[in-house]
C-alpha positions in Angstrom: -13.6 -24.0 -49.7 -14.3 -20.7 -48.0 -15.5 -22.6 -44.9 -12.4 -24.8 -44.9 -10.2 -21.7 -45.3 -12.0 -20.1 -42.3 -11.5 -23.2 -40.1 -7.9 -23.4 -41.1 -7.3 -19.7 -40.3 -9.0 -20.1 -36.9 -6.9 -23.1 -36.2 -3.7 -21.2 -36.9 -4.9 -18.3 -34.8 -5.5 -20.7 -31.9 -2.0 -22.2 -32.3 -0.5 -18.7 -32.4 -2.4 -17.7 -29.3 -1.1 -20.7 -27.4 2.4 -20.0 -28.5 2.0 -16.4 -27.4 1.0 -17.4 -23.9 3.4 -20.4 -24.0 1.0 -22.4 -21.9 -1.9 -24.8 -22.4 -3.9 -22.8 -19.8 -3.6 -19.1 -20.7 -5.5 -17.9 -17.7 -3.0 -19.5 -15.3 -0.1 -17.9 -17.2 -1.8 -14.6 -17.3 -2.2 -14.5 -13.5 1.4 -15.6 -13.1 3.0 -13.0 -15.4 0.6 -10.1 -15.9 -0.9 -9.2 -12.5 -1.6 -5.5 -12.3 -2.1 -4.6 -8.7 -3.4 -1.4 -7.1 -2.6 -1.2 -3.4 -4.7 1.2 -1.4 -3.5 2.1 2.1 -3.5 5.3 4.0 -0.1 4.8 5.6 3.1 4.3 3.7 6.7 5.4 4.3 8.0 7.9 5.1 5.2 7.5 7.6 6.5 5.3 10.5 3.2 3.4 10.9 3.9 -0.3 11.1 1.2 -1.2 8.5 2.8 1.2 6.0 6.3 -0.3 6.5 4.9 -3.8 6.1 3.1 -2.8 2.9 6.3 -1.2 1.5 8.3 -4.4 2.0 5.5 -6.5 0.6 5.1 -4.5 -2.6 8.8 -4.4 -3.1 8.9 -8.2 -3.0 5.9 -8.5 -5.4 7.5 -6.0 -7.8 10.6 -8.2 -7.9 8.4 -11.1 -8.8 7.0 -9.4 -11.8 3.8 -7.9 -10.4 3.0 -4.5 -11.8 2.4 -2.5 -8.6 0.9 0.9 -8.0 0.4 2.2 -4.5 -2.2 4.8 -3.7 -1.5 6.3 -0.3 -1.6 9.6 1.6 1.0 12.1 2.7 2.5 11.3 6.1 -0.1 11.8 8.7 0.3 9.2 11.5 3.8 9.0 12.8 6.3 11.1 10.9 8.9 13.8 11.1 8.3 15.4 7.7 4.7 15.9 6.6 5.5 15.9 2.9 6.7 13.4 0.4 6.7 13.3 -3.4 3.2 13.2 -4.9 4.4 10.7 -7.5 7.4 8.5 -6.9 9.0 5.4 -8.6 10.9 3.1 -6.2 12.4 0.2 -8.0 9.4 -1.6 -9.6 6.7 0.2 -7.6 4.9 3.4 -8.5 3.6 5.4 -5.6 0.9 8.1 -5.7 0.2 10.2 -2.7 -3.0 12.2 -2.1 -3.2 15.2 0.2 -3.6 14.7 3.9 -5.8 16.5 6.4 -4.3 17.1 9.9 -7.4 17.7 12.0 -7.2 17.1 15.7 -4.0 15.0 15.4 -3.6 12.2 17.9 -7.3 12.1 18.7 -9.9 9.5 17.6 -12.1 12.2 16.1 -9.2 13.5 14.0 -8.1 10.1 12.9 -11.7 9.3 11.8 -12.1 12.5 9.8 -8.7 12.2 8.2 -9.5 8.6 7.3 -12.8 9.5 5.7 -11.2 12.2 3.6 -8.5 9.8 2.4 -11.2 7.2 1.6 -13.1 9.7 -0.6 -9.9 10.4 -2.5 -9.3 6.6 -2.9 -12.7 6.4 -4.5 -11.6 8.8 -7.2 -8.4 6.6 -7.6 -10.7 3.8 -8.7 -11.0 5.4 -12.1 -7.3 5.0 -12.7 -7.4 1.4 -11.4 -10.2 0.7 -13.8 -8.3 2.0 -16.7 -5.3 -0.1 -15.8 -7.5 -3.1 -15.4 -6.1 -3.7 -11.9 -6.9 -6.1 -9.1 -7.2 -4.1 -5.8 -5.4 -4.9 -2.6 -7.2 -3.0 0.1 -6.1 -2.7 3.8 -7.9 -1.7 6.9 -5.9 1.5 7.3 -8.3 3.3 7.9 -10.7 0.7 9.2 -13.5 1.4 6.7 -11.2 1.4 3.6 -12.4 -2.1 2.4 -15.5 -0.2 1.3 -13.4 1.1 -1.6 -12.8 -2.4 -2.8 -16.6 -3.2 -2.6 -17.5 -0.1 -4.5 -14.8 -0.8 -7.1 -16.4 -4.2 -7.7 -19.9 -2.7 -8.0 -19.0 0.2 -10.2 -16.2 -1.1 -12.3 -16.2 -4.9 -11.9 -12.7 -4.7 -10.3 -11.7 -7.7 -8.2 -10.3 -7.0 -4.8 -8.5 -8.7 -1.9 -8.7 -7.4 1.6 -5.9 -7.4 4.2 -7.6 -7.2 7.6 -5.0 -5.8 10.0 -7.7 -5.0 12.6 -11.3 -6.1 13.0 -13.8 -3.2 13.1 -16.3 -2.4 14.5 -15.3 -5.3 16.9 -12.4 -3.3 18.4 -14.5 -0.1 18.8 -17.2 -2.2 20.6 -14.6 -3.9 22.8 -13.1 -0.6 23.8 -16.5 0.9 24.6 -16.3 3.5 21.8 -19.6 2.4 20.4 -22.4 0.1 21.6 -22.8 -3.4 20.1 -26.6 -2.6 19.8 -26.1 0.8 18.2 -27.2 1.4 14.6 -23.6 2.2 13.6 -22.3 -1.2 14.8 -25.1 -3.1 13.1 -24.7 -1.2 9.9 -20.9 -1.7 9.9 -21.2 -5.4 10.6 -23.7 -5.8 7.7 -21.4 -3.8 5.4 -18.5 -6.0 6.4 -20.5 -9.1 5.4 -21.2 -7.6 2.0 -17.5 -6.7 1.5 -16.3 -10.1 2.5 -18.8 -12.0 0.4 -17.8 -10.0 -2.7 -14.1 -10.1 -2.1 -11.9 -12.5 -4.2 -9.7 -13.1 -1.1 -9.4 -12.1 2.5 -6.1 -12.1 4.4 -6.0 -12.2 8.2 -3.0 -12.2 10.5 -3.8 -14.9 13.0 -6.0 -18.0 13.4 -8.0 -16.2 16.1 -8.9 -13.4 13.6 -10.1 -16.0 11.1 -12.4 -17.6 13.7 -13.7 -14.2 14.7 -14.7 -13.5 11.1 -16.2 -16.9 10.5 -18.4 -16.5 13.6 -20.0 -13.6 11.7 -19.9 -14.8 8.1 -19.2 -18.6 8.0 -19.9 -18.9 4.2 -16.5 -17.2 3.3 -14.3 -19.8 4.9 -12.8 -20.8 1.5 -11.7 -17.2 0.9 -9.8 -16.6 4.1 -6.0 -17.0 4.2 -4.0 -16.7 7.5 -0.8 -15.0 6.6 1.4 -13.7 9.3 3.3 -10.4 9.3 7.1 -10.5 8.9 10.4 -8.7 9.4 13.5 -8.4 7.2 16.4 -10.4 8.8 18.8 -8.7 6.4 17.8 -5.2 7.7 17.5 -6.1 11.4 20.5 -8.2 12.5 21.7 -8.8 16.1 24.2 -6.2 17.3 25.9 -6.5 20.7 25.0 -3.6 23.0 28.7 -2.8 23.4 29.0 -2.2 19.7 25.7 -0.4 19.3 25.8 3.4 19.1 22.1 3.7 20.0 22.7 1.9 23.3 25.7 4.1 24.1 23.8 7.3 23.2 21.0 6.5 25.6 23.1 5.1 28.4 21.8 1.5 28.1 25.0 -0.5 27.7 25.6 -1.3 31.3 21.9 -1.7 32.3 19.6 -4.7 31.7 17.3 -3.0 29.2 13.7 -4.0 28.6 12.4 -2.5 25.3 8.8 -1.7 24.1 9.1 -0.4 20.6 6.0 0.6 18.6 2.5 1.8 19.1 1.2 2.2 22.7 -2.4 2.1 21.7 -5.7 1.3 23.4 -5.4 -2.3 22.4 -2.1 -2.8 24.1 -1.5 -3.8 27.8 0.7 -1.1 29.2 -0.6 -1.6 32.8 1.2 -4.9 33.3 4.4 -3.4 32.1 4.1 -0.6 34.6 3.4 -3.0 37.4 6.6 -4.9 36.7 8.5 -1.7 36.5 7.2 -0.7 39.9 8.4 -4.0 41.4 11.8 -3.5 39.8 12.3 0.2 40.5 15.2 -0.4 42.9 17.0 -2.9 40.7 19.4 -2.3 37.8 16.7 -2.6 35.1 15.8 0.1 32.6 12.5 0.2 30.6 12.7 1.9 27.3 9.5 2.9 25.4 9.9 3.9 21.8 6.9 5.2 19.8 3.6 6.8 20.3 0.0 6.1 20.7 -3.0 6.9 22.9 -1.6 5.3 26.1 1.9 6.9 25.8 1.0 10.1 27.6 -1.0 8.2 30.2 2.0 6.0 30.9 4.4 9.0 31.2 2.0 10.7 33.6 1.8 7.6 35.8 5.5 7.2 35.8 6.0 10.8 36.9 3.3 10.4 39.6 5.0 7.3 41.0 8.4 8.9 40.8 9.9 6.0 38.8 13.4 6.6 37.5 13.6 3.3 35.4 11.8 4.6 32.3 13.1 6.2 29.2 10.7 7.5 26.6 11.8 8.1 23.0 9.9 9.0 19.8 9.4 6.8 16.7 12.7 6.1 15.0 13.6 6.3 11.3 13.7 3.0 9.5 17.5 3.2 9.2 17.8 3.5 13.0 15.6 0.4 13.7 18.5 -2.1 13.4 20.2 -0.3 16.3 17.2 0.7 18.4 15.7 -2.8 18.4 19.0 -4.4 19.4 19.8 -1.9 22.2 18.1 -4.1 24.7 18.3 -7.4 26.6 14.6 -8.2 26.4 11.8 -7.2 24.0 8.2 -6.7 25.1 5.0 -7.4 23.2 1.6 -6.9 24.7 -2.1 -7.3 23.7 -4.9 -6.3 26.0 -7.2 -9.1 26.9 -10.3 -7.4 25.3 -8.4 -7.2 22.0 -7.6 -10.8 21.7 -8.4 -12.1 18.1 -9.1 -8.5 17.0 -5.5 -7.2 16.5 -2.1 -8.7 16.0 1.1 -7.0 17.2 3.4 -6.6 14.2 6.3 -5.6 16.5 6.6 -9.3 17.4 8.4 -10.1 14.1 11.0 -7.3 14.2 11.7 -8.3 17.8 12.3 -11.9 16.7 14.7 -10.6 14.0 16.7 -8.6 16.6 17.8 -11.8 18.2 16.6 -10.9 21.7 14.3 -12.9 24.0 10.7 -11.9 24.1 8.2 -11.4 26.9 4.7 -11.5 25.6 1.7 -10.3 27.6 -1.6 -11.7 26.3 -4.7 -13.7 27.2 -4.4 -17.4 28.0 -6.1 -18.3 24.7 -3.8 -16.2 22.4 -2.1 -17.9 19.5 1.0 -16.0 20.6 1.6 -18.5 23.4 1.9 -21.4 21.0 4.2 -19.4 18.7 6.5 -18.4 21.5 6.6 -22.0 22.8 7.3 -23.4 19.3 10.1 -20.9 18.8 11.5 -21.4 22.3 12.3 -17.7 22.3 10.9 -16.3 25.6 8.0 -16.3 28.0 4.3 -15.5 28.0 2.3 -13.8 30.8 -1.3 -13.3 31.6 -2.7 -9.7 31.5 -2.1 -8.3 34.9 0.7 -10.6 35.9 3.3 -7.9 36.5 5.0 -10.0 39.2 5.5 -12.9 36.8 7.0 -10.5 34.2 9.3 -9.0 36.9 10.5 -12.5 37.9 11.2 -13.4 34.3 13.3 -10.2 33.9 15.2 -11.1 37.0 15.9 -14.6 35.6 17.3 -13.2 32.4 19.3 -10.6 34.2 21.0 -13.4 36.2 21.4 -15.8 33.4 22.4 -13.9 30.3 23.3 -17.0 28.4 19.7 -18.2 28.7 18.6 -14.9 27.0 21.2 -15.4 24.2 19.9 -18.9 23.5 16.3 -17.7 23.4 17.2 -14.8 21.1 19.1 -17.0 18.7 16.2 -19.5 18.6 13.6 -16.8 17.9 15.6 -15.3 15.1 16.1 -18.8 13.5 12.3 -19.4 13.8 11.6 -16.1 12.2 14.0 -16.8 9.3 12.2 -20.0 8.6 8.6 -18.7 8.8 8.3 -14.9 8.7 10.7 -13.3 6.1 9.5 -11.0 3.3 10.4 -13.6 0.7 8.4 -16.4 2.5 5.4 -14.2 3.2 5.2 -12.5 -0.2 4.9 -15.9 -1.9 1.8 -16.5 0.2 0.4 -13.2 -0.9 1.3 -13.9 -4.5 -0.6 -17.1 -4.4 -3.7 -15.3 -3.0 -3.5 -12.8 -5.9 -3.1 -15.5 -8.5 -6.2 -17.3 -7.2 -8.1 -14.0 -7.3 -7.1 -13.3 -10.9 -7.8 -16.9 -12.0 -11.3 -16.8 -10.4 -12.1 -13.5 -12.0 -11.0 -14.3 -15.6 -11.7 -17.5 -17.5 -9.9 -16.5 -20.7 -7.7 -13.4 -21.0 -8.6 -11.0 -23.8 -5.8 -10.5 -26.3 -5.8 -8.3 -29.5 -6.5 -11.4 -31.6 -9.8 -12.0 -29.9 -11.1 -8.8 -31.3 -10.6 -9.7 -35.0 
């Protein structure tokens, strides 16, 4: 009788457990309803860095879908007006924790590297909190070596992690000549990457080219890689006519054909082709507006001054609430990637430019995925690196035929609304997280299992 009573009791407990989870497969329901996510990224608003703004929109969407999100980030230290923000902040369903930030050699590679290392060390301490929360980690490449935190979290605390690879290092550093491909640092970094990728539960890249680049180094992780594009919010950025745009009036752009480059002007971006087009158009009613910062910004300003060009306007990064006006104070948006950076970086500015409802001119290599995207969307033109004349001719065409530009702009925005909104993209991230949790836990532990 005792044995029968024990079997009966275990049977009732089993039924109760199933009712508690309301699912025949508790692990699937657990991953769907109870994901605890710790996002680790150095940049987050009020920092203007594009990666931080994307992460903010992503975690907001995940929070609305029931994910318990905590962000561990730094004080503003990349592109900012105020260098302080609350150490702990609750925004809707997302909890934000900010560490201190060092400001050594701002704007220089050395300073960024040191500041990134210091943040990474603080992120290692944060792993203790993630362990207590029983989180899954979502780790970005801001700074580039941050995925190491996910790897160590797995080794030390058995924490599962997913990596978002915004940029591929050390590949970019090698391509830019910062380090040699044969150096011990490059070999060590590449070996460390392989270990990080092999132990990750999921890897997110931003383009098919980035996926192929990774597979060329570590083909056995093909099943872990998801290509998920960046995005823009079409409810935040909506087309505004220049005549009704205070930003365009403020900067005297209403009556000029305006070509806009908004975002980072870094070493991976082709600024030289833009300058060549501007030189060709210097005596025509066309104004180039560059908003943002980056390593090539000062170089471009110096070259513009040396050439005596009067068709450039330079402005700093704009607050998020200004973006709907700054991004629409133009007739054409520019996106550029240097040929040596193909498959290593993806320009996030592309998606906000699509949302603005303006035609795009994209400067990239002949093999870039951007060419197919622009062709499918029917939203602009693509140009080889160095083809300043072709870019200038396209600008002249749109200046003459403004209806063509309007059609391209509408087509691009419609394409973006179908493919690259926060709601669409967050669902893809959520699926990656669900798979990561499901692969990490066969049966969730409940209080009943301990009795």
